[in-house]
VEXMIVEX-946642 format. One record per residue (C-alpha): residue in one letter; x, y, z. Coordinates in steps of 0.1 Angstrom, whole numbers, padded with zeros to 4 digits, always signed. Example, Ala and Ser with C-alpha at 12.3 -4.5 7.8 and 13.67 -1.06 7.14 Angstrom:
<sites>
A+0123-0045+0078;S+0137-0011+0071;
</sites>
This chain:
<sites>
M+0144-0065-0018;T+0164-0081+0010;K+0150-0115+0019;I+0135-0117+0054;D+0137-0150+0074;V+0108-0159+0096;T+0109-0184+0125;V+0080-0198+0145;K+0088-0212+0179;Q+0072-0223+0211;G+0081-0202+0241;R+0074-0174+0266;I+0075-0139+0250;E+0088-0124+0282;A+0118-0147+0281;E+0126-0141+0244;R+0161-0128+0237;A+0155-0102+0210;E+0166-0068+0197;V+0129-0057+0199;L+0098-0073+0212;V+0067-0061+0192;L+0035-0061+0213;S+0001-0049+0202;H-0028-0032+0221;Y-0064-0022+0213;E-0075+0014+0218;G-0096+0020+0249;E-0088-0014+0265;S-0076-0011+0301;A-0065-0047+0303;L-0033-0058+0285;E-0033-0087+0261;A-0021-0119+0277;Q+0014-0118+0262;A+0018-0081+0269;A+0007-0085+0305;K+0035-0110+0311;V+0061-0087+0297;D+0046-0058+0317;Q+0049-0078+0349;A+0085-0085+0342;L+0091-0048+0335;G+0075-0037+0368;G+0044-0022+0352;A+0062+0000+0325;L+0037-0009+0298;R+0007-0002+0320;G+0024+0031+0329;L+0023+0042+0293;L-0014+0035+0292;T-0021+0053+0325;S-0002+0084+0314;R-0020+0082+0280;E+0014+0085+0263;F+0002+0055+0244;Q-0035+0048+0238;G-0035+0020+0213;K-0048+0041+0184;R-0043+0026+0150;N-0006+0024+0141;Q+0005+0045+0171;T+0038+0033+0185;A+0058+0037+0217;L+0094+0024+0221;L+0110+0017+0255;H+0143+0002+0266;T+0140-0027+0291;Q+0172-0017+0311;G+0181-0054+0313;K+0149-0064+0332;I+0141-0090+0305;P+0163-0106+0278;A+0149-0084+0250;K+0167-0050+0246;R+0136-0030+0237;V+0098-0033+0236;L+0077-0016+0208;F+0041-0011+0216;V+0019-0007+0185;G-0018+0002+0184;L-0045-0018+0166;G-0073+0007+0170;K-0107-0001+0185;K-0113-0038+0192;K-0148-0038+0178;E-0135-0024+0144;A-0105-0047+0142;R-0100-0067+0110;L-0071-0085+0094;D-0059-0053+0076;Q-0055-0035+0110;V-0030-0063+0119;R-0012-0058+0086;Q-0010-0021+0092;A+0002-0025+0127;L+0030-0049+0118;G+0040-0028+0088;T+0043+0003+0110;A+0062-0018+0136;A+0087-0030+0110;K+0094+0005+0099;R+0099+0017+0135;V+0122-0013+0143;C+0145-0004+0113;Q+0145+0033+0124;A+0157+0022+0158;G+0187+0005+0141;A+0175-0030+0148;R+0175-0057+0121;S+0152-0082+0138;F+0122-0084+0161;S+0101-0110+0179;T+0064-0109+0183;S+0033-0129+0191;L-0002-0132+0177;P-0026-0104+0189;G-0058-0113+0207;P-0084-0132+0187;L-0099-0112+0158;P-0136-0116+0149;Q-0140-0145+0124;A-0102-0148+0118;S-0083-0179+0124;A-0047-0182+0137;I-0036-0190+0101;E-0052-0159+0087;T-0038-0137+0115;A-0003-0150+0112;Q-0005-0145+0074;A-0016-0109+0078;M+0012-0102+0104;I+0039-0115+0081;E+0025-0097+0050;G+0024-0064+0069;A+0059-0068+0084;I+0076-0077+0051;L+0058-0052+0030;G+0062-0024+0056;S+0100-0028+0055;Y+0101-0027+0016;R+0127-0004+0000;F+0139-0002-0036;T+0175+0012-0037;E+0191-0006-0066;Y+0199+0026-0085;R+0212+0047-0056;S+0250+0050-0054;N+0250+0059-0017;N+0227+0041+0007;S+0247+0050+0039;E+0218+0071+0053;E+0192+0044+0047;P+0181+0023+0077;K+0195-0012+0076;P+0170-0036+0062;L+0150-0060+0083;G+0165-0095+0083;H+0146-0117+0107;I+0112-0121+0124;T+0104-0145+0152;V+0069-0154+0161;V+0066-0168+0196;E+0036-0189+0207;P+0032-0204+0242;Q+0008-0232+0231;S+0022-0260+0211;G-0012-0269+0196;K-0012-0236+0176;L+0022-0239+0161;K+0011-0258+0130;D-0015-0233+0121;I+0009-0203+0127;Q+0035-0220+0106;K+0010-0224+0077;G+0000-0188+0080;V+0036-0176+0080;R+0043-0197+0049;Q+0014-0182+0031;G+0022-0147+0043;R+0058-0149+0032;A+0048-0162-0003;S+0022-0135-0007;A+0044-0106+0006;E+0074-0117-0014;A+0052-0119-0045;T+0040-0083-0039;A+0076-0071-0033;Y+0087-0088-0065;V+0059-0069-0084;R+0071-0036-0068;D+0107-0043-0078;L+0097-0050-0114;C+0076-0019-0116;N+0103+0003-0100;H+0128-0006-0127;P+0129+0019-0154;A+0115+0011-0188;N+0150+0010-0204;V+0157-0020-0182;M+0123-0036-0178;T+0117-0042-0215;P+0095-0070-0230;S+0126-0090-0234;R+0134-0086-0197;I+0099-0096-0188;A+0104-0128-0209;A+0137-0134-0190;E+0118-0131-0157;A+0093-0156-0170;K+0121-0180-0179;Q+0135-0177-0144;I+0101-0185-0129;A+0099-0215-0151;K+0127-0230-0130;E+0102-0234-0101;R+0087-0268-0095;G+0058-0276-0119;V+0062-0245-0140;R+0069-0243-0177;V+0071-0213-0201;K+0063-0207-0238;I+0073-0174-0255;L+0057-0164-0288;E+0079-0141-0309;R+0065-0115-0333;R+0066-0141-0362;D+0046-0165-0341;A+0020-0139-0332;E+0017-0129-0369;R+0011-0165-0379;L-0017-0168-0353;G-0033-0136-0363;M-0028-0114-0332;G-0035-0082-0350;A-0044-0061-0320;F-0014-0071-0299;L+0010-0066-0329;G-0008-0033-0338;V+0002-0018-0304;A+0038-0031-0308;R+0043-0015-0342;G+0057+0018-0330;S+0084+0003-0307;H+0119-0009-0316;E+0116-0034-0287;P+0105-0068-0299;P+0071-0078-0285;K+0068-0110-0264;F+0036-0130-0259;I+0044-0151-0228;I+0025-0181-0215;L+0034-0196-0181;E+0018-0228-0170;Y+0019-0242-0135;M+0006-0278-0130;G+0002-0284-0093;K-0005-0319-0081;A-0042-0324-0073;R-0050-0338-0039;G-0063-0370-0055;E-0029-0375-0072;R-0012-0371-0038;R-0033-0398-0023;G-0028-0421-0052;A-0065-0420-0060;R-0089-0398-0078;G-0102-0370-0056;K-0127-0341-0057;N-0102-0317-0072;D-0095-0337-0103;E-0119-0319-0125;K-0108-0285-0112;H-0072-0296-0118;A-0080-0305-0154;K-0097-0272-0162;P-0072-0244-0156;I-0076-0210-0140;V-0061-0185-0165;I-0048-0151-0154;V-0041-0125-0181;G-0021-0094-0173;K-0017-0062-0192;T+0021-0059-0198;I+0028-0025-0214;T+0064-0019-0203;F+0061+0018-0211;D+0030+0037-0223;T+0036+0070-0241;G+0000+0068-0255;G+0014+0063-0290;I+0003+0088-0316;S-0024+0099-0292;L+0005+0111-0270;K+0000+0115-0232;P+0008+0148-0214;A+0044+0150-0202;E+0034+0154-0165;N+0038+0122-0146;M+0045+0102-0178;E+0074+0086-0159;Q+0048+0066-0139;M+0040+0047-0171;K+0069+0024-0165;A+0044+0007-0142;D+0018+0001-0169;M+0030-0035-0169;T+0018-0040-0133;G-0009-0065-0144;G+0017-0087-0162;A+0041-0084-0132;E+0013-0096-0109;V+0007-0126-0132;L+0044-0135-0130;A+0044-0132-0092;T+0011-0151-0087;V+0024-0181-0108;R+0056-0181-0088;A+0037-0180-0055;A+0014-0208-0065;A+0044-0229-0073;R+0062-0221-0040;L+0030-0229-0020;R+0025-0260-0041;L-0011-0253-0046;P-0031-0282-0061;L-0043-0262-0091;H-0037-0260-0128;L-0028-0223-0134;I-0019-0205-0167;G-0005-0170-0168;I-0006-0150-0201;L+0014-0118-0206;P+0011-0099-0239;A+0043-0077-0235;T+0052-0047-0255;E+0058-0009-0254;N+0033+0016-0267;M+0054+0041-0286;P+0049+0067-0314;G+0070+0062-0345;G+0069+0060-0383;R+0053+0025-0382;A+0030+0031-0352;I-0008+0026-0356;K-0028+0058-0361;P-0063+0069-0351;G-0086+0055-0377;D-0066+0023-0384;I-0085-0010-0382;L-0070-0041-0366;T-0081-0077-0369;T-0079-0095-0335;L-0071-0131-0328;A-0108-0137-0323;G-0115-0125-0359;K-0133-0093-0347;T-0122-0060-0362;V-0115-0029-0341;E-0113+0007-0353;V-0086+0025-0333;Q-0099+0059-0324;N-0073+0065-0297;T-0039+0048-0296;D-0038+0054-0259;A-0065+0029-0253;E-0040+0002-0261;G-0043-0020-0230;R-0077-0033-0241;L-0062-0041-0275;I-0034-0064-0262;L-0058-0079-0237;A-0083-0087-0265;D-0058-0111-0280;G-0046-0123-0246;L-0082-0132-0236;A-0090-0148-0269;Y-0059-0170-0265;A-0070-0178-0230;T-0103-0193-0242;R-0084-0219-0261;Y-0077-0237-0228;K-0114-0240-0221;P-0107-0227-0186;A-0127-0230-0153;V-0123-0192-0151;I-0104-0163-0167;L-0092-0134-0146;D-0076-0104-0162;V-0058-0077-0142;A-0048-0044-0158;T-0040-0007-0152;L-0067-0001-0178;T-0085+0032-0174;G-0080+0067-0158;A-0117+0066-0154;C-0112+0040-0126;M-0093+0065-0106;V-0120+0091-0111;A-0147+0066-0101;L-0131+0048-0072;G-0101+0068-0060;Q-0071+0049-0046;F-0087+0024-0022;A-0107+0001-0044;V-0101-0022-0074;G-0128-0020-0100;M-0143-0054-0107;F-0165-0066-0136;G-0175-0101-0144;N-0201-0124-0160;D-0203-0151-0132;E-0220-0143-0099;A-0204-0171-0079;V-0168-0162-0091;K-0174-0125-0084;R-0185-0134-0048;R-0153-0155-0043;V-0131-0127-0056;Q-0148-0102-0033;Q-0142-0124-0003;A-0106-0129-0013;G-0102-0091-0015;L-0116-0086+0020;K-0092-0112+0034;A-0063-0097+0015;G-0071-0061+0024;E-0072-0054-0014;R-0109-0047-0017;V-0129-0048-0050;W-0160-0028-0060;E-0183-0043-0086;M-0193-0020-0115;P-0221-0027-0140;L-0215-0046-0172;W-0247-0037-0190;E-0250-0042-0228;E-0265-0008-0233;Y-0231+0007-0228;F-0219-0011-0260;E-0238+0015-0280;Q-0208+0038-0272;L-0184+0014-0288;R-0202+0009-0321;S-0181+0018-0352;D-0193+0029-0386;V-0165+0009-0403;A-0156-0021-0380;D-0171-0044-0355;M-0163-0020-0327;R-0141+0009-0318;N-0116+0009-0289;I-0130+0039-0270;G-0165+0048-0260;G-0162+0085-0250;R-0158+0101-0216;G-0190+0088-0200;G-0186+0054-0183;G-0151+0050-0195;M-0142+0022-0171;I-0174+0003-0181;T-0170+0006-0218;A-0134-0006-0215;A-0146-0037-0196;L-0175-0043-0220;F-0149-0042-0249;L-0130-0070-0231;S-0161-0090-0225;K-0164-0095-0263;F-0133-0117-0263;V-0140-0142-0235;G-0167-0163-0253;D-0188-0183-0228;C-0160-0186-0202;P-0165-0174-0166;W-0146-0142-0165;I-0135-0115-0141;H-0119-0082-0150;L-0099-0062-0124;D-0090-0026-0132;I-0061-0017-0109;A-0054+0017-0124;S-0067+0034-0093;T-0045+0014-0069;D-0013+0005-0087;W+0006+0037-0077;S+0006+0056-0044;E+0018+0092-0041;R+0026+0087-0004;E+0039+0059+0018;R+0013+0042+0041;A+0017+0015+0068;Y+0026-0013+0044;I+0020+0004+0011;S+0051+0019-0005;K+0053+0052-0023;G+0053+0045-0060;P+0043+0011-0073;T+0022-0007-0048;G+0017-0042-0062;I-0019-0041-0051;G-0038-0069-0068;T-0011-0095-0062;R-0023-0106-0028;L-0059-0105-0040;L-0050-0130-0068;I-0030-0152-0044;Q-0057-0152-0018;Y-0083-0162-0045;L-0061-0191-0055;L-0056-0201-0018;S-0094-0202-0014;E-0098-0221-0047;A-0073-0247-0035;E-0093-0252-0003;R-0127-0256-0021;
</sites>
């Protein structure tokens, strides 16, 4: 994706020299927002005329573009609707700016200037600015790397200017812009990785991406090859890898941010948190055929995105480093393909995991939980403050939740609440599902400690319960993104195809943890 520069400046929006001024308005409000009112006055009432004629009503994501005819320095003004004021939340701001970014590009412009909308309920200037930049960058996302002719595509957005009349707000807006850029660029990076075909985005390529991220400040990488995994006893991870000619890679990224106490030259309240890492484990199946339990051919091409969890771990570590968060963060990516072949595992095979537990494989297409079992067991070795795993784990998640909620499971109430709050702020909402021990009856095996499937009933729950057996006593959250990782249509700031949903949730969680 083309990098988009963002500038924050003090000034008067009506005096801004720009290709397009983007202004927002709430549905049903007769009075214009302060910045829009100043532009309207300079235009001789043109914006109010749009409202009076009801050509523009401020409905969510509605737009109206008008040319200024030289009355102000900006060439055009784009009005975008926020919906009803009493229903306004940060995600409406994201959607509005995502819609605006698309419309700006359609008009042939490559930049726009804007200002913060009127105050949102319980949202700071930092959060509002962050949401604006996230929406604008993600709304303009395109993946065209494999197209030989892009002449008909709109030119990509190159620059955004945020104009603020009050100097006292500039610092907060700049912080929000910085966080929004890091979060949006991380999500765009995930989309890029997932859009690449599986013949390009192999486990070796994932390892190469991790090595590139290790060049960021405070980040280092360790890659375990097949022989290393065999020596450690990662039987579940290696079992899944058996059918593929691509060598598996077990990747560990570690970010050691400076704690606040270290910055001050004295011990601070974050020192203990800094010592005990947050570990994020991502399912990284670079292509999932289902193995011997072969998937249907229809839509199998989407399985190139079965490594979304791992891509989100890469992006989150990179964002934490770029934001210089005062945290100790570890990302774990068990990366392999799941392929049929002469050496592939078969239904009925028994694998011994890194934790020493044995698993009867009754369906080779339930492979994500196998590689995560070894990933989670490895994570416990760090004695972490919390383990989060993120995975395109179950089709049952789509059946249960559709495409607008991430399935969440966990064993720690306080951490679950913080993840929920992060999801609300990020616009990537989670919905908690039960993790009751009674469901483990469906996973009991006659010949091993457990089997890797539990039947059709409660499929998302039994998958999460399987994972819970590998985290020991560590606080743990499981995020099933199988319902949200792929979109069949383009929305305001959600692209068609890989969405990257889950990335901003993880980054927002880390931002909140850094502030605690």
